[in-house]
C-alpha positions as CSV (number, residue, x, y, z in Angstrom):
1,M,70.7,135.5,-3.2
2,G,72.9,138.5,-2.6
3,S,72.5,141.7,-0.6
4,M,74.3,144.0,1.8
5,V,73.9,143.5,5.5
6,L,76.0,144.3,8.6
7,L,78.1,141.5,10.1
8,R,79.4,141.5,13.7
9,A,82.6,139.4,14.2
10,P,82.3,136.2,16.3
11,K,82.3,136.7,20.0
12,L,84.7,133.8,20.6
13,P,88.5,134.7,20.4
14,C,89.2,132.1,17.8
15,L,90.1,132.4,14.1
16,V,87.9,130.8,11.5
17,G,89.7,131.9,8.4
18,L,88.6,135.6,8.7
19,A,91.0,138.5,8.7
20,W,88.9,141.6,9.5
21,Q,89.4,143.8,12.5
22,G,86.2,142.7,14.1
23,H,87.7,139.6,15.4
24,I,89.5,141.6,18.1
25,V,87.3,144.7,18.3
26,H,83.6,143.6,18.2
27,N,82.6,146.3,15.8
28,W,80.1,146.2,12.9
29,K,81.1,146.3,9.3
30,A,79.1,146.3,6.1
31,R,79.5,143.2,4.0
32,W,78.0,141.9,0.8
33,F,76.5,138.4,1.4
34,V,75.9,135.7,-1.2
35,L,74.1,132.5,-0.3
36,R,75.5,129.4,-2.2
37,Q,73.9,126.1,-1.3
38,N,75.3,125.3,2.1
39,T,77.8,128.2,2.3
40,L,77.3,131.9,3.1
41,L,80.0,134.0,1.4
42,Y,80.8,137.5,2.4
43,Y,82.7,140.2,0.5
44,K,84.3,143.6,1.4
45,L,82.5,146.6,0.0
46,E,84.1,149.5,-1.8
47,G,82.0,152.3,-3.4
48,G,78.9,150.3,-2.8
49,R,80.1,147.2,-4.7
50,K,81.5,143.9,-3.6
51,V,85.2,143.3,-3.9
52,N,86.4,139.9,-5.2
53,P,87.5,137.5,-4.0
54,P,85.3,136.7,-1.0
55,K,86.6,137.9,2.4
56,G,85.4,134.7,4.0
57,Q,82.6,132.2,4.3
58,I,80.3,130.6,6.9
59,L,79.7,126.9,6.4
60,L,76.0,126.3,7.1
61,D,76.2,122.5,7.6
62,G,75.3,121.9,11.3
63,C,74.5,125.6,11.9
64,T,71.6,126.8,14.1
65,I,69.8,130.0,13.3
66,T,68.0,132.4,15.7
67,C,65.6,134.9,14.2
68,P,64.4,137.2,15.6
69,C,67.5,137.6,17.7
70,L,66.9,140.0,20.6
71,E,70.4,139.9,22.2
72,Y,71.1,143.5,21.3
73,E,68.4,145.9,22.5
74,N,69.3,148.7,20.0
75,R,69.5,146.3,17.0
76,P,66.1,144.7,16.4
77,L,66.9,143.4,12.9
78,L,69.5,140.7,13.8
79,I,70.0,137.1,12.7
80,K,72.2,134.9,14.8
81,L,74.1,132.0,13.3
82,K,75.9,129.5,15.5
83,T,78.2,127.1,13.7
84,R,79.0,123.5,14.6
85,T,82.1,124.8,16.3
86,S,80.0,127.2,18.4
87,T,81.3,130.3,16.6
88,E,78.5,132.9,16.7
89,Y,77.8,135.4,13.9
90,F,75.4,138.3,14.1
91,L,73.9,139.7,10.8
92,E,71.9,142.8,10.7
93,A,69.5,143.5,7.8
94,C,68.1,146.9,6.6
95,S,64.5,146.0,7.3
96,R,62.3,143.5,9.0
97,E,61.2,142.1,5.6
98,D,64.9,141.7,4.5
99,R,65.8,140.0,7.8
100,D,62.9,137.5,7.6
101,A,63.6,136.7,3.9
102,W,67.3,136.1,4.6
103,A,66.5,133.9,7.6
104,F,64.0,131.9,5.6
105,E,66.5,131.3,2.8
106,I,69.4,130.5,5.2
107,T,67.2,128.1,7.1
108,G,66.3,126.3,3.9
109,A,70.0,126.1,3.0
110,I,70.9,124.6,6.4
111,H,68.3,121.8,5.9
112,A,68.9,121.5,2.1
113,G,69.7,117.8,2.6
114,Q,66.3,117.2,4.2
115,P,63.5,117.7,1.7
116,G,60.9,116.9,4.2
117,K,62.2,119.6,6.6
118,V,62.3,122.2,3.8
119,Q,58.7,121.4,2.9
120,Q,57.7,121.8,6.5
121,L,59.4,125.2,6.7
122,H,57.4,126.4,3.7
123,I,54.2,125.2,5.3
124,Q,55.0,126.7,8.7
125,R,55.9,130.1,7.3
126,N,52.2,130.8,6.6
127,S,50.5,128.4,8.9
128,F,48.1,129.4,11.6
129,K,47.9,127.1,14.6
130,L,47.9,128.5,18.1
131,P,48.2,126.0,21.0
132,P,44.9,124.6,22.3
133,H,45.5,126.1,25.8
134,I,47.1,129.5,26.1
135,S,47.3,131.9,29.1
136,L,47.4,135.6,28.2
137,H,48.3,136.3,31.9
138,R,51.4,134.2,31.5
139,I,52.4,136.0,28.4
140,V,51.9,139.4,30.0
141,D,53.8,138.4,33.1
142,K,56.7,137.3,30.9
143,M,56.5,140.6,29.0
144,H,57.0,142.5,32.3
145,D,60.0,140.4,33.3
146,S,62.9,142.8,34.0
147,G,65.5,140.6,32.3
148,S,63.8,139.1,29.3
149,G,60.6,141.0,28.8
150,I,59.6,144.0,26.7
151,R,61.4,147.1,27.6
152,P,59.3,150.2,26.9
153,S,61.2,153.4,25.9
154,P,60.4,156.9,24.6
155,N,59.3,156.8,20.9
156,L,58.6,159.5,18.5
157,E,55.6,159.6,16.2
158,Q,54.5,162.6,14.0
159,G,56.5,165.0,16.1
160,S,55.2,163.8,19.5
161,T,57.2,161.8,22.0
162,Y,55.4,159.0,23.8
163,K,57.1,157.6,27.0
164,K,57.2,153.9,28.0
165,T,56.0,152.6,24.6
166,F,57.1,149.8,22.2
167,N,56.3,149.3,18.5
168,G,54.2,146.5,17.0
169,S,57.0,144.8,15.1
170,S,59.1,144.5,18.3
171,L,56.3,142.8,20.1
172,V,55.8,140.3,17.2
173,D,59.5,139.6,17.3
174,W,59.4,139.1,21.0
175,L,56.4,136.7,20.9
176,I,58.2,134.5,18.3
177,S,61.6,134.7,20.1
178,N,60.0,133.5,23.3
179,G,58.2,130.6,21.7
180,F,54.6,131.9,22.1
181,A,54.1,131.9,18.3
182,A,55.7,130.1,15.4
183,N,55.4,132.8,12.8
184,R,54.3,136.4,12.4
185,L,50.6,135.6,11.6
186,E,50.3,133.7,14.9
187,A,52.1,136.5,16.8
188,V,49.8,139.2,15.4
189,T,46.8,137.1,16.4
190,L,48.2,136.8,19.9
191,A,48.9,140.5,20.1
192,S,45.4,141.3,18.9
193,M,44.1,139.2,21.7
194,L,46.2,141.1,24.2
195,L,44.9,144.4,22.8
196,E,41.2,143.2,22.8
197,E,41.5,142.0,26.4
198,N,42.9,145.4,27.6
199,F,46.4,144.2,28.5
200,L,47.8,146.6,25.9
201,N,46.8,150.1,24.9
202,P,47.3,151.7,21.5
203,V,49.3,155.0,21.5
204,G,49.5,157.6,18.8
205,A,47.6,158.1,15.6
206,R,48.9,155.0,13.7
207,S,47.8,152.4,16.2
208,M,44.7,154.2,17.4
209,G,43.4,154.5,13.9
210,A,43.8,150.7,13.4
211,V,41.9,150.0,16.5
212,R,39.0,152.2,15.4
213,S,38.8,150.3,12.1
214,G,36.8,147.7,13.9
215,D,38.5,144.8,11.9
216,L,40.0,142.3,14.3
217,A,42.5,141.1,11.7
218,E,43.9,144.6,11.3
219,Q,43.6,146.1,14.8
220,F,47.1,145.2,15.8
221,L,49.8,146.4,13.4
222,D,53.0,144.5,12.8
223,D,54.7,147.8,12.1
224,S,57.7,149.7,13.5
225,T,55.7,153.0,13.4
226,A,52.7,151.7,15.4
227,L,53.1,152.3,19.1
228,Y,51.7,150.5,22.1
229,T,52.0,150.5,25.9
230,F,51.0,148.4,28.8
231,A,47.6,149.0,30.3
232,E,47.8,150.7,33.7
233,S,46.7,147.5,35.3
234,Y,47.4,144.4,33.3
235,K,45.0,142.4,35.4
236,K,41.9,142.3,33.3
237,K,39.1,144.6,34.5
238,I,35.8,143.1,35.3
239,S,33.5,143.7,32.3
240,L,29.9,142.9,31.3
241,R,29.5,139.5,29.7
242,E,26.7,137.4,28.4
243,D,24.5,135.6,31.0
244,I,25.3,131.9,30.9
245,N,23.9,128.9,32.6
246,L,26.3,126.0,32.3
247,S,25.5,122.5,33.6
248,T,27.8,119.6,34.1
249,M,25.9,117.8,31.4
250,E,26.9,120.4,28.8
251,L,30.6,119.9,29.4
252,S,30.5,116.1,29.6
253,G,30.6,115.5,25.9
254,T,33.6,114.3,24.0
255,V,35.8,117.1,22.5
256,I,36.1,116.6,18.8
257,K,37.5,120.0,17.7
258,Q,38.9,123.1,19.3
259,G,40.8,126.2,18.2
260,Y,40.8,130.0,18.2
261,L,38.2,132.0,16.3
262,A,36.9,135.5,16.5
263,K,33.3,136.1,17.7
264,Q,31.2,139.2,17.5
265,G,29.5,140.2,20.7
266,H,25.7,140.5,20.9
267,K,25.7,143.8,22.8
268,R,28.6,145.9,21.7
269,K,29.1,144.2,18.4
270,N,32.9,144.2,18.8
271,W,35.1,141.2,17.9
272,K,37.0,139.2,20.4
273,V,39.2,136.1,20.0
274,R,37.8,133.1,21.9
275,R,38.9,129.5,22.2
276,F,36.0,127.4,20.8
277,V,35.5,123.8,21.9
278,L,33.1,121.6,20.0
279,R,31.7,118.6,21.9
280,K,29.4,115.7,20.9
281,E,27.0,113.6,23.0
282,P,25.6,116.1,23.9
283,A,26.3,118.4,21.0
284,F,27.5,121.8,22.3
285,L,29.7,124.6,21.1
286,H,31.4,126.5,24.0
287,Y,33.8,129.4,23.9
288,Y,36.4,130.4,26.5
289,D,38.1,133.7,27.3
290,P,41.9,133.2,26.8
291,S,42.6,136.0,29.3
292,K,41.1,134.0,32.1
293,E,43.1,131.6,34.2
294,E,40.1,129.4,35.1
295,N,39.2,126.8,32.5
296,R,35.5,127.7,32.4
297,P,33.5,128.7,29.3
298,V,32.2,132.3,29.1
299,G,29.4,131.1,26.8
300,G,28.0,128.3,24.8
301,F,24.9,126.8,23.1
302,S,23.3,123.6,22.1
303,L,23.8,122.6,18.5
304,R,20.6,120.5,18.3
305,G,18.3,122.1,15.7
306,S,20.9,124.7,14.8
307,L,21.8,126.0,11.3
308,V,25.3,126.8,10.2
309,S,26.4,128.5,7.0
310,A,29.2,130.4,5.4
311,L,28.8,134.1,4.5
312,E,30.5,135.1,1.3
313,D,31.5,138.5,0.1
314,N,27.9,139.5,-0.8
315,G,26.4,137.9,2.3
316,V,27.7,139.9,5.2
317,P,24.6,141.2,7.1
318,T,24.1,144.7,8.4
319,G,25.6,145.1,11.8
320,V,28.6,143.0,11.3
321,K,31.6,145.3,11.8
322,G,35.0,145.1,10.1
323,N,36.3,143.7,6.9
324,V,35.5,140.0,7.6
325,Q,34.3,138.8,4.1
326,G,35.6,135.5,3.1
327,N,36.2,133.9,6.5
328,L,32.9,134.6,8.2
329,F,30.2,132.1,9.1
330,K,27.1,132.2,11.3
331,V,25.3,129.7,13.6
332,I,21.6,130.2,14.2
333,T,20.4,128.3,17.3
334,K,17.1,126.6,17.8
335,D,15.8,129.7,19.7
336,D,16.9,132.0,16.8
337,T,20.0,133.4,18.4
338,H,22.5,134.4,15.7
339,Y,26.3,133.9,16.3
340,Y,28.7,135.5,13.9
341,I,32.2,133.9,13.9
342,Q,35.3,134.6,11.9
343,A,38.0,132.0,11.0
344,S,41.6,132.9,10.0
345,S,41.2,131.3,6.6
346,K,38.6,129.8,4.2
347,A,40.0,126.4,4.8
348,E,39.6,126.7,8.6
349,R,36.1,128.0,8.2
350,A,35.2,125.0,6.0
351,E,36.5,122.6,8.6
352,W,34.5,124.2,11.4
353,I,31.3,124.3,9.3
354,E,31.7,120.6,8.3
355,A,32.3,119.6,12.0
356,I,29.3,121.6,13.3
357,K,26.9,120.3,10.6
358,K,27.6,116.7,11.6
359,L,26.2,117.5,15.1
360,T,23.1,119.5,14.2
């Protein structure tokens, strides 16, 4: 793998076989990088071409990698490498896609001697598994932290300047960097939840258009041109919700499955992410609002006498908003109430359908 990225010299005033000026003056220089097994070689550039021999190398054995690295506010595309001797290197890519591709390949090289770890990295890259309990209030409080939170700034879109905004990709990077998500898919899902629960507002044509699409999976954009801002009050406003009558008996069953799914509302027909909990003896399916601090369901229903089925591409009924074909399923209760639910993948949908069928 070879490409041109920017390299910042190590912070520490120690020599590691490198001879460029950046050791003393912490400036940025363009270098051509080549990844070779457990070594990252870098070359000087002249006329857009690499100059042999290599200017130096970074031994990856024992390295730790941080990506996204948010230590430099004006450089959002950084990868940080820390060697076994605690020397730090900062590499800047030309795009988010290049940065993530380099980080993935370098991480694989670091763990090349551990096949199981490499396989786990490949699985994790596209996995979708949010923690069973998550507090949106905690995330938003952290986002407002003056030291380590999101820092809104003026941003330009289509000739207009929007004050106190941030772009979608920077929020995704921040969620991953702070450990709230393991990958970009999970981070986009979390950001969509923040948007749906009115903690964030879209700003400008790009993000506003995505919200109007009505498709939960595409409402929040992992895009440097899509702008967002904090809601005026990030304490969730009181809104109308379905009437519920929960008893202690309903919640006394054994939890056999739980996870995040999108559910379409019965009144406004909009999609919101909910934490679903499946219980047996008695068989109930409850859903929780992740923006609420209290651990109390906002809705639920008995599965006794219910029907559950997948809705394929040609089976999405009228009234279901958004491009949800492929991952949609419905539950029809004994009193003929229809619930439309969207999973993040066909495999996840199949798991939920199978688990629910066992209890009907």
